[in-house]
N, C-alpha and C positions, 0 to 999 in steps of 0.2 A: 545028590549033592557030593562034591568031592571033599577031601580033607580040608580041614580048617587051615587058614592062612598062618595062624600062631595057636598053639596049643601048649598049655602048662598043666602039668600034673603033679599035684602035691609038692610045689617047688618051694624050698627054702633058700634064704640068703643069709649067712652069718659072717661077720668081719670081725678080725682081731683088732683092739685099740688098746690105748693106754689103760682103759679101765677094765680090760679083758674083753671076752667075745660078746659082741652086740649082735643080737637077733633081729634083723630088719625085716625080712619077710618069712611068715610062718605058717607054711603050707598053702600055697596059693595054686587053684585049679581053676583054669578058664580056657575056653575056645574064642578065638576072633575068627569070624568067618571071612572068606575071600569077598573083597570089595566093600566090607563092612567099615563103618567109621565108628571107633570107640573112644568115649571120653573118660579119663581116669581122673577122678576128683579125690579131695581129701585134705587134711590139715597139714600143714609144714611138718615134715619128718614122718610122715604116715608110710612111705615106702614107695610113693609114685614113680619118682625118678629111677629108683632102683629097679622096680619092675620093668620100666622101659629098657634099662640097660641089659637085664636078662634077656628081653625079647630082641635086641639087637646084638646080642652075643659080645656085648662089651664088658660083661662082668659073669663069670661062670657060676651056676647054681651050686649051692652047698649040697643040697640033695634034690630029689625028684627029677623030672624030665622036662625039657624045653624043645619043642619041635616047631620048626618054621619051614613052611612050604615043604613039608614031609622030610625035612632033614633035622636029625637027632644032633643038637648042639655038641653033645657030651663025646661025640665022635670025630669032632674037629679040632685040630690044634689052632694056635693063634694065627698062622697064616691062612689056615683053610677057612677060619672064621671071617678074616679080613676079605679074602676073595668072594666069599658068600655075600657079605654085606656090599661089596662092590658090584656085584652082579644082580643083586635083587632088592636092596634096600636105599632109601634115601634118609638121612638122619638130619633134623633141625634142632638145635640147641637154643637155650636162653641166650648165651653168649655166642656170638657170630662166628668165630674160629676161622676167619679170613686170614690168608697169608698176606701181611702187610706189604712185601716187596712185588706183589703181582696185582695187575690190574683187575678190574671186576671181571672182564672176559677170560682173563688167564686163570682167574680162581675157579671158574666154572669149567673151562676146557681142559686143565691140566690133568684132573683125575680121569677124564674120559681118554686123554691121549696116553696116560700111564696103563691103561686097560685096553690099548691097542685100537681104539675107534678113529678110523681115518677121517670121520666127519666131525671130529671134536669140537672145532671153532664154529661150524655151522650149526650144530645143536646148542652150543652155548649162546650164540647170538639169538637163536630163535627162543630159549628160555628167558634170556635177558628181555626180549620184546614182550613176552608174556607177562612179566612183572613190570612192565612200563620203565625199563631203564635203558633202552637202546642208546639214548644220547649220552650215557655215563659210562660206556663199556670200557673206555680207556682211562678211567679214573682210577686211583688207588683207594683203597679202605678208608685211610686218613682224610681223603677228599670227600667221602661220603657221609650223610647224616646216619644215625642209628638206624632209622627206619630204612633208609636205601641200603645199607650193610645186610640187614636182615632179609632184604629183597634179594640180594645176591646169594645170600646163604640158601634161600629157598630155591632159587633158579638152579644152584649148584646140586641141591638134593634131588631136584626133578629131572635134570638133564638126562641121566642114564635111563629115564622111563622105568622107574623103580615098581616093583609088585607091591612093595610095602613102604609107606611113609610113617616114620616116627617122630613125633615132634613134643619136645620136653619144654613146656612154658615158653613158647616160641614169642610171645608178646611181653615177657617179664620184664625186659629192659626198655620197653618203649612207652610212649605217652598213649593216651586212648585212643586218639584219631589214628596215629600210625599203627597201634595194635590192631584195630578194627580193620585196616587196610591189608595187613599182614594175614589175617585170617580169612578175608575174603579170597586172597590169592592162593592160600593154602588149600581151601576147599576147592577152588577152581582148578589148581593143579591135579588134585586128587580125582576130579570129575575129567580132566582132559586125558590123564593116563590110566584111569581106572584103578587106581591103586587102593589097597586096604590102608586105612589111616588109624593110628593110635595117637590120641592127643592127651598129653598130660597138662592139666589148667587147674589153677585155683578158682576160677571163675565158672559158677554153675551156670551163669546165663550163656557163656560161650559153650559149654559141655552140651546144653539143651540142643545145639545144631547136630550133634552127633545121633546116630542111629541107636546108641545104646550108652547108658552111664554106669561105670562101676565106681564105688566108693571104697576107699582104703582108710583104715584106722588102725595105727599101731602094728603095720605089717599084716593085717587081715583085710579079706574082703567082707564088707558089711552090706546089710540090705539097704538100698537107696532110701533116703529120708523123704 
């Protein structure tokens, strides 16, 4: 077996706030194997989203080591981390983060174009078709429902064929029916591209669809209940 997709070694995260230093993650060690699907669960404020931010290089660890696909994140600057994410990761947030002045297909194709992909619009169209939105490709975000916007965000994350998919409460702003659709699509994209998937969710029922579940409480990994 090769190296894990993601490896954290005694990783901490502390941030300065008005009340002083807040210790968010307190010595996290874990491996996520390639092609594994990992569910991160725990109460609000337990550090789930912060842990995902470390895995995505969106927040630097205070101490410890974060290795992703064999790359030590501490050796990369912000530009290097951005390039690494562009080439290897797709990230889906609770908020859709679509560019309001761009159509659905432009929201997906533009990051590919910026990365030099000559097939950007063809790939964008294929991903829109995969999430069932071919007929909405020329619509702007304001013309789409919340569920449709999250589908566009999913298609954007999947379009570069990422080795790793990170999803932070992707159904948090959706009703139950739309949320179930998004999760089915997310797992379908994972299967289609063979990606490693890390899913942050408050739903233990949803987490049960993952290969493994990790529980966080007050910045620490705890044994599953």
